[in-house]
C-alpha positions in Angstrom: -8.3 -1.0 -22.8 -8.1 -4.0 -20.5 -10.5 -6.8 -19.8 -10.8 -7.2 -16.1 -13.6 -9.8 -16.0 -15.0 -11.9 -18.7 -18.2 -13.9 -18.7 -16.8 -17.0 -20.3 -14.4 -17.9 -17.5 -15.0 -21.0 -15.5 -17.5 -20.4 -12.7 -17.9 -16.7 -13.6 -21.4 -15.4 -13.2 -20.9 -11.8 -14.2 -20.7 -9.7 -17.3 -17.5 -8.8 -19.0 -16.0 -5.5 -17.6 -13.7 -3.5 -19.9 -11.5 -0.9 -18.3 -9.9 2.1 -19.9 -7.6 4.8 -18.7 -9.1 8.3 -18.6 -7.9 11.8 -17.6 -9.9 13.7 -15.1 -9.7 17.1 -13.5 -8.1 18.9 -16.4 -5.6 16.1 -16.8 -4.4 16.1 -13.2 -5.6 12.6 -12.5 -5.3 9.4 -14.6 -7.5 6.6 -13.6 -8.8 3.3 -15.1 -12.6 3.2 -15.1 -15.2 0.8 -16.7 -15.6 1.6 -20.4 -19.3 2.1 -20.1 -19.0 5.0 -17.5 -20.2 8.2 -19.1 -20.9 11.7 -17.9 -24.3 11.9 -16.2 -27.0 14.1 -17.9 -27.5 17.5 -16.3 -31.2 16.9 -15.4 -30.2 13.7 -13.6 -27.3 15.5 -11.8 -29.8 18.1 -10.6 -32.2 15.4 -9.3 -29.6 13.2 -7.6 -27.1 15.9 -6.4 -29.4 18.9 -5.8 -26.9 20.9 -3.7 -25.2 24.0 -5.1 -21.6 22.7 -4.9 -22.0 19.3 -6.4 -18.9 17.4 -7.6 -17.4 18.6 -10.8 -17.3 15.1 -12.3 -20.3 12.7 -12.0 -20.2 9.5 -14.1 -22.7 6.7 -14.3 -22.8 3.3 -15.9 -25.1 2.7 -18.9 -28.0 1.5 -16.7 -27.6 4.4 -14.3 -27.3 2.1 -11.3 -23.6 2.9 -10.5 -22.4 6.5 -9.9 -18.9 7.7 -9.5 -17.9 11.3 -8.5 -14.5 13.0 -8.4 -13.7 16.4 -7.1 -10.7 18.4 -6.0 -10.8 20.0 -2.5 -8.5 22.9 -1.6 -7.3 21.4 1.6 -3.7 20.3 1.7 -2.2 17.8 4.0 1.0 15.7 4.0 0.6 12.2 2.4 1.6 10.7 5.8 -1.7 12.0 7.3 -4.0 10.2 4.8 -5.0 7.7 7.5 -5.9 10.5 9.9 -7.8 12.3 7.2 -10.0 9.3 6.3 -10.6 8.5 10.0 -11.8 12.1 10.4 -14.0 11.7 7.4 -15.5 8.6 9.0 -16.2 10.4 12.2 -17.9 13.2 10.3 -20.0 10.7 8.3 -21.0 8.8 11.4 -22.2 12.0 13.0 -24.1 13.1 9.9 -25.5 9.7 8.8 -25.7 7.6 12.0 -28.1 5.2 10.3 -25.5 3.9 7.9 -23.2 1.1 8.9 -19.5 2.0 8.2 -16.7 -0.3 7.2 -13.2 -0.2 8.7 -10.8 2.3 7.1 -8.7 1.0 4.2 -5.3 2.3 3.0 -3.6 1.5 -0.3 -0.2 2.7 -1.2 0.2 3.2 -5.0 3.3 4.1 -6.9 2.5 7.8 -6.5 0.2 8.2 -3.5 -1.5 6.8 -0.4 -5.3 6.4 -0.8 -7.6 6.0 2.1 -11.2 4.9 1.8 -14.2 3.5 3.7 -17.6 2.0 2.7 -21.0 3.1 3.9 -23.7 0.4 3.9 -27.0 2.1 3.1 -29.4 -0.8 3.9 -32.7 1.1 3.4 -31.5 2.1 -0.1 -29.9 -1.4 -0.8 -26.7 0.4 -1.8 -23.1 0.8 -0.7 -21.2 4.0 -1.0 -17.4 4.3 -1.1 -15.6 7.5 -0.1 -11.9 7.8 -0.9 -9.3 10.5 -0.6 -5.8 11.1 -1.6 -3.4 14.1 -1.6 -2.8 16.1 -4.8 -0.5 19.0 -5.8 -2.8 21.7 -4.5 -5.2 19.9 -2.2 -6.8 16.5 -2.2 -9.1 14.4 -4.4 -12.4 13.1 -3.1 -13.8 10.1 -5.0 -17.1 8.4 -4.4 -18.6 5.2 -5.9 -22.2 4.1 -5.3 -23.5 0.8 -6.4 -26.2 -1.8 -5.6 -25.6 -3.8 -2.5 -26.4 -7.0 -4.3 -23.4 -6.3 -6.7 -21.0 -5.6 -3.9 -18.5 -8.4 -4.6 -18.1 -7.2 -8.2 -17.7 -3.5 -7.1 -15.4 -4.2 -4.3 -12.9 -5.7 -6.8 -13.5 -3.0 -9.4 -13.2 -0.2 -6.8 -9.8 -1.5 -5.7 -8.7 -1.8 -9.3 -9.8 1.7 -10.0 -8.1 3.2 -6.9 -4.9 1.2 -7.6 -4.8 2.7 -11.1 -4.8 6.4 -9.8 -1.7 8.3 -10.9 -0.7 11.9 -11.8 -1.8 13.1 -15.2 0.1 15.5 -17.6 1.4 18.5 -15.8 0.8 17.1 -12.3 3.7 16.2 -10.0 2.0 14.7 -7.0 
């Protein structure tokens, strides 16, 4: 467990955030997430993600104001095409949700992968929604993070930290 932020630092106006490494997707993915992230209750999943094929993993913070999802998609592509894949996702989202403002596309090269992501600004909901993808052994991972717009500075830093920590789990070679 690591302390990423602490509330007693000079000029710090936020709560302490403890991070811990966790295994996801049957041990295929290791990732650092805030310690207070827990699996969302089934009734809440059904209310917030009412579609039939909702993400396999849905976590939330203790207040229920931040949601993280992670799922494996059975579409393979070379790591060198991550940029093209996230651009295509952005075009699809722009066509599906034209009311949401979209950030530029970001790329991060980690020790084991290239991760692409973008941020949707959902002004009417006062939220931001991150979508990220990276290649895996047998497909790709799709990660989302939704948080209150007023906490965006905090979550921009935490999102980058979480994505930078992504690495293969036991039995995974990506």
